[in-house]
C-alpha positions, 0 to 999 in steps of 0.5 A: 517830497516838499509841500507848502502848508496849503499843499500839505493840506490838499495832499492830506485830503487826497490821502484821506479819500484813498483811506490812507489814514495814517499817512493822511494824518501825518500830512494834516499835522505837517500843514498845521505845523507849517502855519496854514491859515485855513482853519478847516484843517483842524476840522478835517484832522479832528474827523480823521482822529475820531475815525481812528479812535483817538478821541481826546486828540480829536476833541482838541482839534474840534475845540481849536477849530471852534476857537479860531472860527470868526463866523458861524457856519455849517462847519462850525456846527459840524465841529460843535456836534462832534465835540458834543458827541465826543464829550459824551463818549469820554464820559463828560456829560455836563460838557456834552449837554452844553455843546448840544444846547449851543448846537441847537441854538446855532442850528436854528439860526442857520436853519441847518439840515442837521437841526433835527439831528441836534434836537434828537441827540441833545434831547436824548442826552438830556433824558439820559442825564436826568437834568432838571433845569429850565435850560433843557426845556427848549430842546425837549419841546423841539424834539417833541415836535419832530418825534411825536412817538416819544411824546409820553416819555418827554411829557413825563420828563418835562413834568419833572422839570416843571415840578423842580421849577415850582410849576406844579399845575403844568407838571400835573397836566403833562403827567395826565397827557403822558398817561393817556398816550401810554394807554394807546398802542404805539408799537403798531405797523404804522409806527414801524412804517414811519421809521422806515420812511424817516430812514428813507428821508434821512438817506436822501439828505445824505445822512446815512448813519441816521437813516440806518438808525431809523431802520434799525429801530424799525427792525426791532418792531417787526419783519422788514421788507427784503430791501431794508434787510439787504441795506442794513446788512451791507451798511453794518458790513461796511462798518465792520459790525459783524453781529448786526450784519449777521442778524440782518442777513439771517432775517434775509435768509428767511425770505429771498436771499441771493447767492452772494448774500449766502456766501457773505453770511457763511464767511461772517459765521466762519469768522465767529466760529458758528459752525452749526449755523453755517451748515444750516445756512449752506444746506438750506441754500443747496435745497433752494437750488444754489448748487455752487462750488463755493457753497460745497467748499464752505460746507466741506470745510465746516464739517472738516473743522467741526469739533469734536471731529468724528468719521461721519462728519469727515465723510460728509466733508469728503462727499461735498468736496467730490461735488465740486466741479473741476476739482483737479484745478482747484488747489484749495479743494485739493488741499482740503481733500488731502487733509480730510484723508489724513484725518480719516487715516487714509495716508496714501490717498492724502499723499496722492492729493498733495502731489497734484499740487504744483512742485514749486508751491509751498502748499504742496510741501506744507501738506506733505509735511503735515502728512509725514508728521501725522505718521510720525515720520519727523525727518521727512516732515522736517525736510518738507517744512524746511522746503516751504521755508525756502519757498515762502518764509511767511507761508501759513504757520510753517515756522510753528510746524517746523519748530514742533518737528524739531521738538518731536525729533528731540533735535539738538542740532545747533542750527535747529536750536538757534531756529527755536531760540530765534522764534521765542526771542523775536516773540513769534510765538503768539499762536503757541499754546502754553504747553508747547512753549514750555516744551520748547523752552525746556528743550532749548534750556537743556541744550544750554545746560549741556553746553554750559551756555548760562548767559544764553539761558538767562537771555532766553528765559528773561524774554520768555517771562515777559510773555503774559501766559508765562509770567507766573510759571514757577518752572521757568523762574526756577531755571532762571535761578539755576542759570544765575547760580551757574554764573555765580550770581548768587544775589539774583538767584537768591532774589528769584528763589526768595519770591518762588513759593514752595507749597505743593511738592507734586507741583514744585518738582523743578523748584525743589530741585533748583533750591537744592542745587542752590543750597549745594552751591552755597555749601561749596562757597562755604556759606552754610547759614544761607544753605541751611535757610534754603534746606529749611524752606525745602523741608517745610514744603516736603519733609520727605524730599531726598536727603533734606532731613539729613542735611539739616541734621548735619548742618546743625552739628559742629563742623570742620570745614565742609565736614560735620562731625558725628563721632570720635572713632579713634585717636593716635599720637598726633591726630584724632579720627572722626566719623564725619559727613561730607556736606559736598559729596554727601557721604560719610567719611573718616576725618583725620584732625590734628590734636588742638595742641598741634595746630600751630606745629608747622612740622606736624602739619607738614607731615599731615600734608605729606601723608595726604599727598602720598595717599593721593599719589598712590591710588592703589588697591588695598590702600585707603582712598583719600577724598579729593580736595579734602585737605585743610590746614589741620585735617583731611578726609578718607573713606570710612571703613568698617572696622580695624584688624585690632577690633577683629583680634579683640574679638578672637583672643586665641587667634584667627582661623587658618583660612582667614589668616592666609586670606588676610596675610595674602592681602597684606603681602600684596599691598606691601609689595605694591607699595614697595614697587612704588618706592614707598616703605610703610614703616608702621605696620600694625593692626590699628592701621589695617582697616576693612571694607567688607572682607577687603583689607586696606592700609590706613595712616601713612603718617610714618611712611617713607618715600624713596627716590628710586635713582639715588636711594635717598629719602624724599620724606619719611615719618617716625615709628608709632607702634614699637611692638611691630618695629624692626631691629634697625628702626629700634637701633635708631630709636636707642640712639645708636645713630640712624641706620639705613631702613629699607623695604625689608623693615616692612617684612619684619613688621609683617612677621610680627603682625602674622605672629600676633594674628596666628597666636593671639599674642605679640612676640614681645609684650614688654615696656617700650625700653625693653621692647626696643632691646628685645627686637634687636637681641631676643628671639621670639618663641616660635609660633608653632610652640604656641599654636599646634595646628599651624603648618611648619611652612607658616612657622618658618615663614614667620621666623624668617620674616623676623630675622634680626638682620635684614639680609637674613629675611625674605628680600621682597614681599613677592617671595612671601606671597608665593609661599603663602599661596602654597600653605594648606588652608586647613 
């Protein structure tokens, strides 16, 4: 709608009378901005702004009214008084005094009805400010004429001013007069009555505030008539000053209260949670004959809400509920009675009460939800609260109750999670305890973690950390850092964790965990120095924290990639084996590293890569497990095994026991059989390449292995022989320069025979220099093992000799044959 500036002013005043203050303020402003000529708009808006507590803006409007006024009127005085009062309220005492003195002069000229008020307030401010100048004297003398009861104070003060002016004789005279007055008893009944009369006089003049001020002062001097207490309590009730209203109503209770006054006092006491006083007031009212339903209800509710609760109080509450007439028609009472039964553990009576409520009322389902929740029947509780939400989304604290039900059910239904999330993001959790809020956040965040919804986690936690009670919650900050870690935003994660103190390990469980996760992530990103700084921070907080000491020790060692080198455990032609610690999987491994002189040899590096790839593909029992993703340019990692067969043979120079030999040979034959079935010829069977995990043998070092294409029979790739003592005749023939001879699975059968010979006799069949060894494998017959060790069976002797036949076709044709025979040889 459109108004002229004058129309806007009129409309603003109408709205002001209807107490629509914000709208009224808007229209006052429209009138001013529209160029209204009626300057009283500034006075009206100033009064409204003062009422709304916007003191500086109000001061501006009063000042603007005074500046624009051409005549000295009552309105002018009104604006000046307001400006004086506001200046004092804003702490500008000097300006306030100037305004009061000016107001005093104008009130004399106008013979204003406000003259006495100006004198009183101005003089009081002078006394309060302790100003010693002659300009203060006129207003003080004027005050003295109106309020003789304050004569002593004024005379003392005037004497101080006179002293400052050098008028010592007059000053001493005032002091003597003040002393004489103080010797009189001025706080007598007559004085209280005069205050009451002044209050009545002010009320008749329409100055209610001043009237109440006089009556309040009178109440401090003794007991007042009932009508005065009644008037004071009503006045302060309208002013929303509960403390003073309660004080005067309590004085009224000691005389002749009316029913409504009892109820008003009870309601006020409810608001300030004075439960014991409510009970005293209401039970006294019942004794005086006020046996009203509302009184019984308030008593019942008060006993219900007493803390700590006990059965005696709850039974009193039930008794008072039963005193109420027409209880079946009173929803409020039915609800209270049902809730009382829940507290006393009487579930069925509670349910019956709630079912009396209308079937379409949220009240019914809300209370049934409370009942089910108390019984731990969270699904039924959830159904009831969801019904309330459908009927009335804003009913009581149903959203909070439903949220709590979801938490108790540990519901990870996306709909329920979204509901909880919305409550927090929309900041509808002001009533939640910090514990409840933390529980909800943990529940939602766990859901995000399970679904890798890190962005949602960041949004939720950043919103939550704006809540005052959570701003310093270390756990939430730690979770936020975790989300940034998972979003690969190390900068923000690091900034959070740098500001997150780690002091008490018992209180910083979550913080320690997230610091550890961050350190692990930094290691994955190969940022080992930053990872070490994080681990040092963890160690400082808790030296016993799982693995932290070990990690710091390992990070201080020499490293190859992610592997910390511990000790050298073996060496071959092309590579060295280290016991190492994997900083990612956190386990000790065997790390195969090419010798430095081979680091630029592409052929040897390719062989290493082929070996790693082959081991990854094999994944068979009795074959060493390679560590996934451990391949570097010059290294890869395998599981660390206990010891090699060479170690065992050194411990048993005379050979192993028959039962041990048969167990080991069965395992080796089975492992070779599995390799052959997978088109792999090992080619380098030797004690150094057989390791043990407990009692289980595993083949290691596949650098010499050959992969065969099963369709063409051609070599896909293949290595060279590293251990000549175990080489087959066909391998030696190639080494002797007679040209490459086809090497097939039977070469491993020959090497198996040599190995079996050694573990039985404790000796190699041919212990010669390399050049003679190559010839011996091709042309010499070994001494039968039975000739070197008498306690072996003929089957074992024959098996070894057949395995070591010079021609492949004279040997066993596959490892399965050998394994079958081994199972038939006696174990002792």
